[in-house]
N, C-alpha and C positions, 0 to 999 in steps of 0.2 A: 504494500500500499504505500502511496505517495502523498504528500500534501502540496497541493498546488494552489497558487495564487492567481485569480483572474481578474485583472483590473477592468473596469467596465463590465463587470460580471451581471449587472441588471439589464444590459443592453439586448440588442437582437442577436447578434453573434455571441456576445460573451455569455448569455444565459444558455445557449446551446451547448457551449463549451463546457460550462460548469455541469450541465446535466450528462453529457457525454463521459466526463471524467468520473463522476458519481456512479453511473452505470457500470463502469468497468471495475469499481472498488476503491477509488482514490477517495481522499478527503480534499474538500475544496473550500477555500476562502475567497468569497466574491468582494470586491471593494468597487463602490460606485458611489458618486454623488447625487444621483438620481436627476441630473440635469436634463438628460435626454434617456436615461434608462427607466424602467418601469418596475415597481415592486411586483406587479402582477405576474412578471416574467419569471419570477422565482418561485411562484406558488406550487408548480408541480413537484418541487423537491425542498422547499424550505423547512419542512418537519424532518427532513433526513438528519439524523445526528451526526453525520460525517460533514455536513454543510454548516458554514458560518459566514453570516453577511455583515460587513463593515462598511457604514456610511462614512465616506471621506472623499474629499478631492484631493487626488493624488498629486496634483499640482502643488499642494501646499504640505501634505503629510501622507505618509503610508505606513498607518499604525497597525502592522501586523507583527505579532510575537510569535515565538516558538519556532520550530524546525520548518524550513521550506525546501522542497525538492525541485520546484518548478514555478516559474513566473511567465504568465502569458499577459503582455501589456495590450489590451484591448479598449482601453479609456480613450474617448474623443467623439466629438459630434462627427457624424458621418455623412450626413445629407447636405447638398449645397445649402438650402435656406437655414439649416442649423448653423453650420460653421460660418456663414456669412453674417448671422445675427451674432454670433459669438466669437469675432476673429481673434481678440487677444486670448480667451480662454482656449481656443483651439491651438493656438501656438504654444501656450504655457503647457497644456498636457502633452504636447509632443516634445518639447524641450525639458523643462523642469520635471514634468510627470514620468518621462522615459528615464531621465536621469535618477530618480528615486527609484523606480522599477528595477533598473539595471544595479543600483547600489544594494537593494535587497537580495537580487540574485547572487550578487558577488559575495556578500558577507555570508551566504549559505552554500556557497559553491553550487548554485542550482541552475539548471536547464532554463534559458531565457528565450522566448519567442516575441518579436515584435510584429503587430498587426500594421503592415504597411497597405499600400494601395497602388491600384493601376494608374491612379492619378500621378503618380511620380514620372509616368511617361509623357504627361501633358497632352498636347495635341500631336500624335506621334507622325514622324516622317518615315518610319519604318513599320512596315504592317506583314504579319502579326507582330506583336512586340515580344521579343525574346529578353531575359533579364539582363543580357548583355548590353541592351540598348539604353543609353543614358538620358534620353528623353528630350523633349522639346517643351519646357515650361517657361513661362513669363513670370519672373520674380516679382514684378510689380503690378500685375493684375490682380482682380479681387478674388480669385481662386487660389492664389498663391499662399493665403492665410492657412489653406489645407494642404495644397500640393508641396509647397516648399517645407511646411511643417514636418510633414513625413519624411522627405528628404533628409531634413536635419537629423530626424530620429533614426534613420538608417546610418547615417553617419555617426551618431553617438553609439550606436550599437555595435557597428563594426570596430569602432576605437576601443571600446571595451574588450571586445574579442582579440585584438592584436595587442593592447597594453596590457591585459590582466590575464589572458588566455580564458576568459569567460566563455562558456559553452552557449553561443547564441545561434538564434535562427531568425529569418526575416521572411514572413508570407507576405506576398503582393495579392492582395485580395481584389478579384473583379467583381462586377456588380452581382451582388447575392440578393436572393429574396426567399421568402417562406414565411411560414407561421411566427409570429411575434414581431414581424415587421410593421411597425406602427402604421396605420391607415394614412394615406395621403401624407407622408411625412416630408414629402419634396422628392423622392426618389421616384423615377420613371414608373417602376412596375407598381409601385403601391398607388400612385397617383392615377394611373391608367385603370387600374382593377376597381378602384373606389367609384370613380367616375362612371364606370360602366355598370356597376352594380346599381348604382343611384339612376341610372338612365340618363346622366348629364352628358353634355359634349365632352368627348376627350380632348384635352389641351396637348397639342403636338407643337413643339418649339422648333422654329426654323421651318424648312420644307419637308422634315421628316425623313430625309434620305441619310443622316447621320446615323452611325451603327454603334451598337453595344453588345457585349456577350454576358448572358445571364446564367448564373449557377446557383442551383437550388441548395438551401442551407444544410441539408444532410450531406450532401457531395462535399461543400466547402468545409464543413466541420471534419469531416473524415479525413481531408486533405491536411487541414491543420494539425490534427491530431497525429497524423503520419509524419509530420514535418516535427513536431515536438519529440516523437518517439526516436526519431533519426539523430546522426550526429552532423547533418548538414548546415553548414554556416551560412553558405552563400545564399542571396535571396532566391526564392522559388515563386512563381506565378501559380496561383490555384484559381483557376476560373474554368468556365466552359468555353471551348473553342468555337461553338456554333454561334455565328453572327447574324444579327437581325438589324434591319432598319427600323427606325420608330414607327414607320407606317406599317411593317409588317409585325411588329410587335402589337401595335393598336388592332390589327386583325385578329390576331391569335387570341389576345384578351377578349374581343367582343365575341368571337367563336365560343370560347370557354365558358364565359359568363351566359351567353345567349342573350346579348344586349343589342338594342338598334342604335346605341349612341353615334351620333354624328362626330365628325372631327372638326375641331376648331385649331386656327395656327396662329401662334403669338410669336413675336421677335425671338431669335435666338440669344440666349444668355452670353454675355460677353466672356470670352475664354472656353466656350464650351467645345469640347474635342469633336472632330469630325467623325472619327472612327476609333474602335477599340476592340481588339481581340487578343487573346493570350496565347503565346506560343508555350506549351505545356510540355514539350519534350524533356525538360529537366524534371518536372514532377513525374513524368512516366519513367524516367530512367533511374533516378535516384530514389522515389519514394514509391514506386509501383502504383501511382494514383491516376485515376482519371475519372471524370463525371459519368454518372450513371443514369441520371433523373431527366429525360425530355421536358422541354419547356412546357408544353401542354399539360403533362402530369403535374408539375410543379404547381403551375397556374391554378390547377384544380384544387390542389391541396390548400393553396392560399386563400382561394376563393372560399373554401368550406371553413377556414379558420376565421375569416373575417365575418361570416354569416353567423359562426358560433359566438363570436365576440358580441355581436348586436343583440342577439338572443339573451345574452347575459347582462345587457344593458351597458355595454362599453362601446362607446363611439368609436 
């Protein structure tokens, strides 16, 4: 049995990671300030005696005592509206918060895994994006509060690895969706699904030809755990290489929901990447990982979860 700390443990991905580690017999400490995470995400396992929740802002403190075998740093706003509303907090959690999480791992000689993002590639000039591609990011643009913050967090992580020999890993996460993704939180899948369920027009930014790749949460978590269990230190893309335009995604969402929603078009946000698709060769070769859940099946599971949440009186 290991004792694992998950920062951002009440968030979408963080809560699934907590649950996965508990299922396999580990002890888990979730740390979250609940600025974007939800206590409801912890309900399925909150009563497990091997689970502990610590409410704290890791940018200011990481009050975890006792032995620690692993630290997974997943604390951060993740959707554009959230990090644009909290720009300084986003940069703090990627810098000060990452440093605190690394120090906790270092003090315990623990495995450390950083949640990075496909956003480090910016608006890519190489397609699909391998981990060796260093990106095309505008450090002065509005999205830089997230993009550059994650790039800096990667630099911190690799510095601890080189300087202290800390056992580190970096996962570059591509668009992930599934149960516990907050409705209409600003990410395209949740926005499209909620609008379709409500029969409202689906809002497409730009002309809808920009592309993304969508990974179901169970696949994403399986890849992250595989990285944690490995000794791989270099960044690894964990994402689904199936690529969809926003128009194609809207069509699939309407089909799954059975919705007659029309499309409405709004101006493309500043700095929005034109395309995004992971090269997962490294994940296949080093971790034996690849996604399994097709988009339609994953969307059906997300729609069912949203409907269950509404039936329980949760918007």
